[in-house]
C-alpha positions in Angstrom: -80.4 21.7 22.7 -79.0 23.1 19.5 -77.0 25.8 21.1 -74.9 23.3 23.1 -74.3 21.2 20.0 -73.0 24.4 18.4 -70.8 25.2 21.2 -69.5 22.0 21.5 -68.6 22.0 17.6 -67.0 25.3 18.1 -64.9 23.8 20.8 -64.0 20.8 19.0 -63.0 23.0 15.9 -61.0 25.4 18.0 -59.3 22.6 19.5 -58.1 21.1 16.1 -57.3 24.6 14.9 -54.7 24.9 17.7 -53.4 21.3 17.2 -53.1 21.9 13.6 -51.1 25.3 14.5 -49.0 23.5 16.9 -48.5 20.4 14.7 -47.3 23.0 12.1 -45.2 24.8 14.5 -43.5 21.4 15.4 -43.0 20.4 11.8 -41.6 23.9 10.8 -39.2 23.5 14.0 -38.1 20.3 12.8 -37.7 21.6 9.3 -35.8 24.6 10.3 -33.7 22.7 13.3 -32.8 19.7 11.2 -29.1 19.2 10.7 -28.2 17.0 7.5 -25.2 15.2 7.2 -24.5 13.4 3.8 -22.4 12.3 1.0 -22.6 13.2 -2.4 -23.0 9.6 -3.7 -23.9 6.2 -2.2 -20.7 4.4 -3.1 -17.1 4.8 -3.5 -14.0 3.1 -4.6 -10.4 3.0 -3.1 -9.1 6.1 -5.0 -11.9 8.1 -4.4 -12.5 11.2 -1.8 -15.5 10.7 0.1 -17.2 14.2 -0.4 -19.0 15.0 2.8 -21.6 18.0 3.2 -23.1 19.3 6.4 -26.3 21.4 6.0 -28.7 23.3 8.3 -31.5 26.2 7.8 -30.9 27.3 11.6 -28.8 30.6 10.7 -27.8 30.8 14.2 -26.3 27.5 14.2 -24.5 28.1 11.0 -23.2 31.6 12.0 -21.8 29.8 15.2 -20.3 26.9 12.8 -18.5 29.6 10.6 -16.7 31.0 13.8 -15.9 27.2 14.7 -16.3 24.7 11.9 -17.5 21.4 13.0 -15.7 18.2 12.3 -16.9 14.8 11.0 -15.9 11.2 11.8 -16.5 8.2 9.8 -17.5 5.1 11.6 -17.5 1.2 10.7 -19.4 -1.0 12.8 -19.7 1.8 15.4 -15.8 2.5 15.5 -14.3 5.6 14.4 -12.2 4.9 11.3 -8.6 6.3 11.1 -7.8 7.3 7.4 -4.8 8.8 5.6 -2.1 10.7 7.5 -3.6 9.7 10.9 -6.8 11.5 10.1 -9.8 10.7 12.3 -11.9 14.0 12.7 -12.4 15.6 9.3 -12.5 19.5 9.7 -15.2 21.0 7.3 -15.2 24.5 6.0 -18.1 26.6 4.6 -18.6 26.6 0.8 -21.1 29.5 -0.1 -21.5 28.0 -3.5 -23.2 25.0 -1.8 -24.5 26.8 1.3 -22.8 24.1 3.1 -19.9 22.9 5.3 -18.0 20.4 3.3 -14.9 18.2 3.5 -13.1 15.6 1.6 -12.4 12.3 3.4 -9.7 10.1 1.6 -10.6 6.3 1.6 -8.3 4.4 3.7 -5.4 2.3 1.7 -7.3 -1.1 0.9 -10.3 -0.1 3.1 -12.7 -2.9 4.1 -15.6 -3.2 1.6 -19.2 -2.3 2.9 -21.0 0.0 4.7 -19.7 3.3 6.5 -21.4 5.8 8.8 -21.2 9.5 9.3 -21.1 11.1 12.6 -20.4 14.8 14.0 -17.5 14.9 16.2 -18.3 16.1 19.7 -18.9 20.0 19.7 -16.6 21.9 21.7 -19.1 24.8 22.1 -21.8 23.2 24.2 -24.1 23.4 21.5 -26.9 20.4 21.8 -27.9 18.8 18.8 -29.5 15.9 20.0 -32.3 14.6 17.8 -31.4 17.2 15.3 -28.5 15.5 13.1 -29.8 13.1 10.3 -26.6 11.3 9.4 -26.1 9.4 6.3 -24.1 6.1 5.1 -22.3 5.3 2.2 -20.3 2.2 0.8 -16.9 1.6 -0.1 -16.7 -1.0 -2.9 -14.3 -2.8 -5.3 -14.4 -3.3 -9.0 -14.2 -6.9 -10.5 -11.6 -7.5 -13.0 -11.7 -9.3 -16.1 -10.7 -12.7 -15.2 -7.2 -14.3 -16.5 -7.0 -17.4 -17.7 -5.8 -20.1 -14.9 -2.2 -20.1 -13.7 -1.2 -17.6 -16.7 2.4 -17.4 -17.5 3.8 -14.5 -19.8 7.2 -13.6 -21.1 7.9 -10.0 -22.2 9.9 -8.1 -24.6 11.4 -4.7 -23.9 12.9 -3.3 -26.9 12.6 -0.4 -29.3 15.1 -1.9 -31.8 13.7 -2.4 -35.3 12.5 -6.0 -34.6 12.5 -6.7 -38.6 16.4 -6.7 -38.2 16.8 -9.1 -35.3 18.7 -12.2 -35.6 17.9 -14.8 -32.7 19.2 -18.1 -32.0 16.5 -20.1 -31.6 16.0 -23.0 -28.8 17.3 -25.6 -31.3 20.4 -23.4 -32.3 18.8 -22.1 -35.7 19.2 -18.6 -36.6 16.0 -17.0 -37.1 14.3 -13.6 -37.5 12.1 -12.4 -34.8 10.1 -15.4 -35.0 12.9 -17.0 -32.9 11.4 -14.8 -29.8 8.4 -17.0 -30.1 10.3 -20.2 -30.3 11.6 -19.3 -26.8 8.2 -18.2 -25.4 7.1 -21.8 -26.4 10.1 -23.2 -24.9 9.2 -21.5 -21.6 5.7 -23.0 -21.7 4.5 -19.4 -21.6 0.7 -18.7 -22.3 1.5 -15.0 -23.9 4.0 -12.7 -25.1 3.8 -9.1 -24.1 5.8 -6.5 -26.1 6.5 -2.9 -25.9 4.8 -1.3 -28.4 4.7 2.7 -27.7 7.6 4.7 -26.5 8.4 8.5 -26.6 10.2 10.2 -28.3 10.3 9.0 -32.0 13.4 9.2 -34.1 12.3 12.4 -36.0 12.3 15.8 -34.4 8.6 16.4 -32.9 7.7 12.8 -33.4 5.7 11.4 -30.2 6.4 7.7 -31.0 8.8 5.3 -32.1 7.4 3.9 -35.1 9.9 1.4 -36.2 7.6 -1.9 -35.1 4.3 -0.6 -35.4 3.6 -2.0 -38.7 5.1 -5.4 -37.5 2.3 -5.7 -34.3 -0.3 -7.1 -36.6 1.7 -9.9 -38.1 3.6 -10.8 -34.7 0.0 -11.0 -33.1 -1.2 -13.3 -36.0 2.0 -15.4 -35.8 1.4 -15.9 -31.8 -2.0 -17.0 -32.3 -0.9 -19.7 -35.0 1.6 -21.0 -32.0 -1.1 -21.1 -29.5 0.3 -17.9 -27.7 -1.8 -14.9 -26.7 -0.4 -11.5 -27.6 -0.2 -8.2 -25.8 1.3 -4.7 -26.3 2.2 -2.1 -23.9 3.0 1.7 -24.0 5.3 3.6 -21.7 3.3 6.3 -20.1 5.4 8.7 -18.2 9.1 8.1 -18.5 10.7 9.0 -22.1 13.8 7.5 -23.4 15.7 10.6 -24.0 16.6 14.1 -22.6 15.2 15.5 -25.8 12.0 17.1 -24.8 8.7 17.4 -26.8 7.4 20.9 -26.6 3.9 19.8 -26.7 4.4 18.3 -23.2 4.5 19.6 -19.7 7.6 17.6 -17.8 7.6 17.0 -14.1 10.1 19.0 -11.9 12.6 17.8 -9.2 15.1 19.7 -7.2 19.0 19.4 -7.4 21.5 21.4 -5.5 18.9 23.9 -4.2 17.4 24.6 -7.5 14.3 23.4 -9.6 15.0 21.2 -12.8 13.0 19.7 -15.5 13.2 15.7 -15.9 12.7 13.7 -18.7 9.3 12.3 -17.3 6.2 13.7 -18.5 4.1 15.3 -15.9 1.1 13.4 -14.4 -0.9 16.9 -14.8 -0.4 16.8 -18.8 -3.6 16.2 -20.3 -2.2 16.1 -23.8 -0.2 12.9 -22.9 -3.2 11.2 -21.6 -4.8 11.6 -24.9 -1.8 10.8 -27.0 -1.7 7.3 -25.1 -5.3 6.8 -25.3 -4.9 7.2 -29.3 -2.1 4.8 -29.6 -3.7 2.3 -27.4 -7.1 2.5 -29.3 -5.1 1.8 -32.5 -3.5 -1.2 -30.8 -6.8 -2.4 -29.6 -8.2 -2.4 -32.9 -5.8 -4.8 -34.0 -7.8 -8.2 -34.2 -5.2 -10.5 -32.8 -4.1 -8.3 -29.9 -5.4 -9.9 -26.9 -4.1 -7.6 -23.9 -3.2 -4.0 -23.5 -0.5 -2.7 -21.1 0.9 0.4 -19.5 4.5 0.9 -18.2 5.7 3.9 -16.1 2.1 4.7 -15.1 3.4 6.8 -12.1 6.0 9.6 -11.3 8.9 8.0 -12.6 11.2 11.2 -11.9 10.3 14.3 -9.9 6.7 15.3 -9.7 7.0 18.2 -7.4 5.1 20.6 -9.7 1.9 18.7 -8.3 2.6 20.3 -4.7 0.1 23.2 -5.2 -2.7 20.9 -6.3 -1.8 18.4 -3.3 -2.0 21.1 -0.8 -5.3 22.4 -2.2 -6.9 19.0 -2.3 -5.7 16.8 0.5 -7.3 17.3 4.1 -5.0 17.2 7.0 -1.9 18.9 5.2 -1.1 22.5 4.9 1.7 24.5 3.3 4.1 26.7 5.3 3.0 30.1 6.2 5.5 31.7 3.6 3.8 29.5 0.9 1.9 32.4 -1.1 5.2 34.4 -1.4 7.4 31.5 -2.9 7.9 31.2 -6.5 7.1 28.1 -8.6 10.8 27.0 -8.3 11.1 27.9 -4.8 7.9 25.9 -4.0 9.5 22.8 -5.8 12.7 23.1 -3.8 10.7 23.6 -0.6 8.5 20.6 -1.2 11.5 18.3 -2.4 13.3 18.8 0.7 10.5 18.2 2.8 9.4 15.1 1.1 13.2 13.7 1.0 13.8 14.3 4.8 10.7 12.0 5.5 10.4 13.5 9.0 6.8 14.0 8.7 5.1 10.5 8.4 1.7 11.8 8.2 2.6 14.1 5.3 4.5 11.4 3.6 1.5 9.0 3.9 -0.8 11.6 2.4 1.7 12.5 -0.3 1.9 8.8 -1.4 -2.1 8.4 -1.1 -2.8 11.4 -3.3 -0.1 10.4 -5.9 -1.5 7.0 -6.3 -5.1 8.9 -6.6 -3.7 11.0 -9.4 -2.3 7.7 -11.1 -5.6 5.8 -10.6 -7.6 8.8 -12.1 -5.4 8.6 -15.3 -5.8 4.8 -15.5 -9.7 5.3 -15.2 -9.7 7.8 -18.2 -7.8 5.3 -20.2 -10.0 2.2 -19.3 -13.3 4.2 -20.0 -11.9 5.4 -23.4 -10.7 2.0 -24.3 -13.9 0.1 -23.2 -13.9 -3.6 -21.8 -13.1 -5.5 -25.0 -9.6 -6.2 -24.3 -8.1 -6.8 -20.7 -5.6 -3.8 -19.5 -2.4 -4.8 -17.6 -0.1 -2.3 -15.8 3.5 -3.1 -14.7 3.9 -1.5 -11.1 6.5 -1.3 -8.5 6.7 -3.1 -5.2 8.7 -1.1 -2.8 6.5 -0.4 0.0 3.5 -1.8 -1.9 4.2 0.7 -4.6 3.3 3.5 -2.4 6.6 5.3 -2.6 6.2 5.7 -6.3 2.5 6.6 -6.4 0.8 3.1 -7.2 -1.3 1.0 -5.2 -2.7 -2.3 -6.3 -6.1 -1.9 -5.1 -6.6 1.4 -6.4 -5.0 0.1 -9.6 -7.5 -2.5 -9.7 -10.5 -0.2 -9.0 -9.6 2.1 -11.6 -9.4 -0.3 -14.4 -6.2 -2.4 -14.5 -7.4 -6.1 -14.8 -4.0 -7.6 -14.1 -1.5 -5.8 -12.0 2.2 -7.0 -12.8 4.3 -6.7 -9.9 7.9 -6.0 -10.7 10.0 -8.0 -8.2 13.2 -6.7 -9.5 16.2 -4.8 -8.1 16.1 -6.2 -4.5 18.3 -8.3 -2.6 17.3 -11.2 -0.8 16.2 -9.3 2.6 14.6 -6.7 0.6 12.4 -9.3 -1.6 11.3 -11.0 1.4 10.3 -7.8 3.0 8.2 -7.1 0.1 6.6 -10.4 0.1 5.9 -10.0 3.8 4.3 -6.5 3.0 2.0 -7.6 0.2 1.0 -10.9 1.9 -0.4 -8.9 5.0 -2.1 -6.3 2.6 -4.0 -8.1 -0.2 -6.4 -11.0 -0.5 -7.2 -12.7 -3.7 -10.5 -10.5 -4.2 -8.7 -7.1 -3.8 -6.8 -7.0 -6.8 -5.7 -9.5 -9.7 -1.8 -9.7 -9.3 0.7 -11.6 -11.3 4.4 -11.7 -10.3 7.7 -11.5 -12.0 11.2 -11.3 -11.9 14.0 -10.2 -14.4 16.4 -12.5 -16.4 19.4 -10.6 -15.1 22.2 -12.0 -13.1 23.7 -8.6 -11.5 19.9 -8.0 -10.4 20.1 -11.3 -8.4 23.4 -9.8 -6.7 25.3 -12.2 -8.7 24.2 -15.1 -6.7 26.1 -18.5 -7.1 22.8 -20.2 -7.9 22.1 -17.8 -10.9 18.9 -18.8 -12.7 18.0 -21.0 -9.7 17.6 -18.0 -7.6 15.2 -16.7 -10.3 13.2 -19.8 -9.9 13.0 -19.6 -6.0 12.0 -15.9 -6.4 9.2 -16.4 -8.7 7.8 -19.6 -6.8 8.0 -17.6 -3.4 6.3 -14.6 -4.6 3.7 -17.1 -6.5 3.0 -18.8 -3.2 3.2 -16.0 -0.7 2.1 -12.7 -2.6 -1.8 -13.1 -1.2 -3.0 -13.7 2.1 -5.3 -16.5 1.0 -4.0 -17.9 -2.1 -1.4 -18.2 -5.1 -0.7 -15.2 -7.6 -3.0 -15.3 -10.5 -0.1 -15.3 -12.9 3.6 -15.3 -13.4 6.0 -13.3 -15.9 9.5 -13.0 -16.8 11.3 -10.0 -18.1 12.4 -9.9 -20.6 13.6 -11.7 -23.9 16.0 -9.2 -24.9 17.8 -9.6 -21.7 17.5 -13.5 -22.0 19.2 -13.1 -25.3 22.0 -10.6 -24.8 22.0 -9.3 -21.1 24.1 -10.2 -18.2 23.6 -13.8 -17.8 26.8 -15.1 -16.0 28.1 -18.5 -17.1 24.5 -20.1 -17.6 23.6 -18.2 -20.9 20.2 -17.9 -22.3 19.3 -21.3 -22.0 20.4 -22.0 -18.5 18.0 -19.0 -17.5 15.3 -19.6 -19.5 15.3 -23.5 -18.6 14.8 -22.3 -15.1 11.7 -20.1 -16.1 10.2 -23.1 -17.8 10.6 -25.0 -14.7 9.1 -22.3 -12.8 6.1 -22.3 -15.1 5.5 -26.1 -15.0 5.5 -26.1 -11.2 3.2 -22.9 -11.0 0.7 -24.5 -13.3 0.6 -27.6 -11.0 0.2 -25.4 -7.8 -2.7 -26.2 -5.6 -5.2 -23.4 -4.9 -4.7 -23.4 -1.1 -0.8 -23.4 -1.3 -0.6 -19.6 -0.1 -2.7 -20.4 3.0 -0.7 -23.3 4.1 2.7 -21.5 3.6 
């Protein structure tokens, strides 16, 4: 009897041993054969590359992939997502440092917020990966900007003239100093005055900033607050106002007559410029009565073709010509400028515009991170092709830290103006970015319309109603008081133009919330 029990126990033990061995082999097989497809972080914003990595411990599979690298598809609700430059399947390449096949998927223009999934593109070599791929997910999100006051209205001042020497004819006809500017802001029923406080270069050799008005800013801010006006100060980032270049900066390159030239715009690659702008804005932030901080020319104002090597190195789906490695830096600038100006390759242009917009957004993010959230940040941005032609995207700007995107609807004739509105209306919702719309006080820039300032009123109101798909603009602005006092005003004069600006402010403040949805 005892021998039977012993034999039975031995058999059970042997079976358990075999089961453990087989289970261990199966576990090892799963471990060894597993293919992991994942992103470097769980969530991204609209200026981001989504970093993708594909890993396996199967050395035979890895060797095959090195010969024929796989591609990845990003899906949303089960459907492949086409991204910048028409890219659907993202090609991967082996990165020895990570022992992985990696790629960078550019977030599509104003992509829907929410979850996205990764998938391997169908294999062309017949390798069966059924049940082996563990594919990850990620999210695209949006930054929530600091809220603006309801129906926000602004007038601006773009002047580097010494403000203490100003002589301003106020609305009542009295001759005043710079305080007359505030009288006109109140005349317009504006909520805020935004002034230019930083311009490069200064008056002295080697001087970074014009200093004439810096000491007046605290006094002007206090005077605005006494009158019930908010006060903002902005800095010109990229474009300088002189051909005199400062040796501390790298300037943007353009091409002219088949040769490279330097422009008077500072390159987006110049980290010293970012640091100098942060230092000035930090000083302005610390003025107690300054309510808003701003940026202008935060883009490639001129040229920018010195960025071409980084663009080719970073942007998936675009490739330099075969002779690129043999070209000098000047020859590369000329080649790239010609390719861009010809605009024959739509995928290339789309990629270039997205990548430049990303560079601007990364600069804004650095500035916002340095300044903190104590005071809202705004930026003046262009509107041609949604700003993309100049490397500006309102959604990227929002995600990077711009709390109010001031859309400059200037220098457009009536058909161009209507096209700009159609593009924005089909592109942005209220929750995508906080937009304020503005027009310039200038008769020639309204094509000398016989209606003069009434055309200013019409354009501002049309933009306020129609800039979003689902509601009115968050604010309006009028640019600028220097032009309103001394610009090309036609027969209407300062009062005629600013009276129509006031009419627009009053009507904007009465506009119902759902007006855009009905228009």
